C-alpha beads as a LAMMPS data file, in Angstrom:
LAMMPS data file: protein, C-alpha beads

106 atoms
105 bonds

1 atom types
1 bond types

-500.0 500.0 xlo xhi
-500.0 500.0 ylo yhi
-500.0 500.0 zlo zhi

Masses

1 110.0

Atoms # bond

1 1 1 -95.252 -198.713 209.794
2 1 1 -92.317 -196.319 209.738
3 1 1 -89.047 -196.686 207.890
4 1 1 -86.449 -198.791 209.620
5 1 1 -83.692 -196.751 211.241
6 1 1 -80.369 -196.453 209.469
7 1 1 -77.578 -198.611 210.831
8 1 1 -74.857 -196.830 212.782
9 1 1 -72.200 -195.104 210.662
10 1 1 -69.595 -197.702 211.638
11 1 1 -71.758 -200.388 210.004
12 1 1 -71.712 -198.494 206.697
13 1 1 -67.974 -197.945 207.028
14 1 1 -67.488 -201.687 207.550
15 1 1 -69.639 -202.781 204.583
16 1 1 -67.917 -200.202 202.373
17 1 1 -64.560 -201.677 203.399
18 1 1 -65.726 -205.311 203.133
19 1 1 -68.293 -205.178 200.346
20 1 1 -68.664 -208.941 199.884
21 1 1 -69.459 -209.353 203.577
22 1 1 -72.058 -206.582 203.247
23 1 1 -73.608 -208.359 200.262
24 1 1 -73.634 -211.657 202.143
25 1 1 -75.313 -209.966 205.107
26 1 1 -78.046 -208.618 202.810
27 1 1 -78.607 -212.091 201.334
28 1 1 -78.881 -213.595 204.821
29 1 1 -81.506 -210.991 205.743
30 1 1 -83.487 -211.570 202.539
31 1 1 -83.483 -215.341 202.969
32 1 1 -84.545 -215.074 206.603
33 1 1 -87.472 -212.841 205.639
34 1 1 -88.919 -215.489 203.332
35 1 1 -91.528 -217.633 204.995
36 1 1 -94.865 -217.571 206.778
37 1 1 -93.964 -215.289 209.709
38 1 1 -95.241 -211.729 209.545
39 1 1 -92.899 -208.781 210.078
40 1 1 -93.865 -208.284 213.737
41 1 1 -93.378 -211.923 214.657
42 1 1 -90.073 -212.022 212.796
43 1 1 -88.813 -208.932 214.625
44 1 1 -89.804 -210.346 218.037
45 1 1 -88.135 -213.674 217.240
46 1 1 -84.955 -211.851 216.202
47 1 1 -85.065 -209.896 219.460
48 1 1 -85.421 -213.138 221.406
49 1 1 -82.431 -214.626 219.602
50 1 1 -80.350 -211.507 220.282
51 1 1 -81.309 -211.695 223.951
52 1 1 -80.504 -215.397 224.158
53 1 1 -77.137 -214.824 222.510
54 1 1 -76.484 -211.942 224.945
55 1 1 -75.622 -209.563 222.099
56 1 1 -76.151 -206.062 223.466
57 1 1 -75.690 -204.332 220.111
58 1 1 -78.130 -206.679 218.411
59 1 1 -80.697 -206.119 221.182
60 1 1 -80.328 -202.351 220.707
61 1 1 -80.698 -202.730 216.933
62 1 1 -83.716 -205.045 217.162
63 1 1 -85.346 -202.699 219.644
64 1 1 -84.841 -199.660 217.400
65 1 1 -86.216 -201.546 214.411
66 1 1 -89.165 -202.869 216.413
67 1 1 -90.138 -199.375 217.553
68 1 1 -89.945 -198.200 213.928
69 1 1 -92.373 -201.025 213.091
70 1 1 -94.766 -199.690 215.759
71 1 1 -94.149 -202.635 218.078
72 1 1 -94.839 -201.449 221.611
73 1 1 -92.225 -201.287 224.351
74 1 1 -94.512 -203.572 226.388
75 1 1 -94.278 -206.284 223.708
76 1 1 -90.489 -205.967 223.689
77 1 1 -90.370 -206.225 227.468
78 1 1 -92.544 -209.355 227.310
79 1 1 -89.903 -210.958 225.083
80 1 1 -87.346 -210.144 227.778
81 1 1 -89.577 -211.655 230.452
82 1 1 -90.024 -214.824 228.384
83 1 1 -86.235 -215.247 228.378
84 1 1 -86.008 -215.360 232.179
85 1 1 -86.702 -219.070 232.545
86 1 1 -83.890 -219.944 230.166
87 1 1 -81.341 -217.210 230.892
88 1 1 -81.777 -216.682 234.620
89 1 1 -82.207 -213.380 236.410
90 1 1 -78.820 -211.658 235.957
91 1 1 -78.795 -212.135 232.173
92 1 1 -82.472 -211.237 231.889
93 1 1 -81.995 -208.021 233.846
94 1 1 -79.051 -207.178 231.577
95 1 1 -81.243 -207.726 228.499
96 1 1 -83.982 -205.624 230.079
97 1 1 -81.541 -202.744 230.490
98 1 1 -80.506 -203.053 226.841
99 1 1 -84.115 -202.785 225.671
100 1 1 -84.712 -199.876 228.059
101 1 1 -81.587 -198.123 226.725
102 1 1 -83.577 -197.623 223.523
103 1 1 -87.187 -197.433 224.760
104 1 1 -86.429 -195.075 227.642
105 1 1 -83.242 -193.142 226.835
106 1 1 -82.172 -190.698 229.501

Bonds

1 1 1 2
2 1 2 3
3 1 3 4
4 1 4 5
5 1 5 6
6 1 6 7
7 1 7 8
8 1 8 9
9 1 9 10
10 1 10 11
11 1 11 12
12 1 12 13
13 1 13 14
14 1 14 15
15 1 15 16
16 1 16 17
17 1 17 18
18 1 18 19
19 1 19 20
20 1 20 21
21 1 21 22
22 1 22 23
23 1 23 24
24 1 24 25
25 1 25 26
26 1 26 27
27 1 27 28
28 1 28 29
29 1 29 30
30 1 30 31
31 1 31 32
32 1 32 33
33 1 33 34
34 1 34 35
35 1 35 36
36 1 36 37
37 1 37 38
38 1 38 39
39 1 39 40
40 1 40 41
41 1 41 42
42 1 42 43
43 1 43 44
44 1 44 45
45 1 45 46
46 1 46 47
47 1 47 48
48 1 48 49
49 1 49 50
50 1 50 51
51 1 51 52
52 1 52 53
53 1 53 54
54 1 54 55
55 1 55 56
56 1 56 57
57 1 57 58
58 1 58 59
59 1 59 60
60 1 60 61
61 1 61 62
62 1 62 63
63 1 63 64
64 1 64 65
65 1 65 66
66 1 66 67
67 1 67 68
68 1 68 69
69 1 69 70
70 1 70 71
71 1 71 72
72 1 72 73
73 1 73 74
74 1 74 75
75 1 75 76
76 1 76 77
77 1 77 78
78 1 78 79
79 1 79 80
80 1 80 81
81 1 81 82
82 1 82 83
83 1 83 84
84 1 84 85
85 1 85 86
86 1 86 87
87 1 87 88
88 1 88 89
89 1 89 90
90 1 90 91
91 1 91 92
92 1 92 93
93 1 93 94
94 1 94 95
95 1 95 96
96 1 96 97
97 1 97 98
98 1 98 99
99 1 99 100
100 1 100 101
101 1 101 102
102 1 102 103
103 1 103 104
104 1 104 105
105 1 105 106
């Protein structure tokens, strides 16, 4: 498994400016990682949540991190497909484009 990609520079700028929020964010991530789910399952669940919340930036981030964990684009696209029944077609197609922004950049 490869190293996770660095967050965008604006993220680092923000946590440097608001250090307590950055520390809180790290604690949230650590707490969420504790439990029986393996890293792949956790990443796919986080992608599904980002899709369901319609958070384009979070979908991009989860996709980048998933690829760094050697999760296949096909697995990521299956998560998108699983969302269709809940989100409907327009939102699902939007999420699909967000995943493809990262898996198939032009």
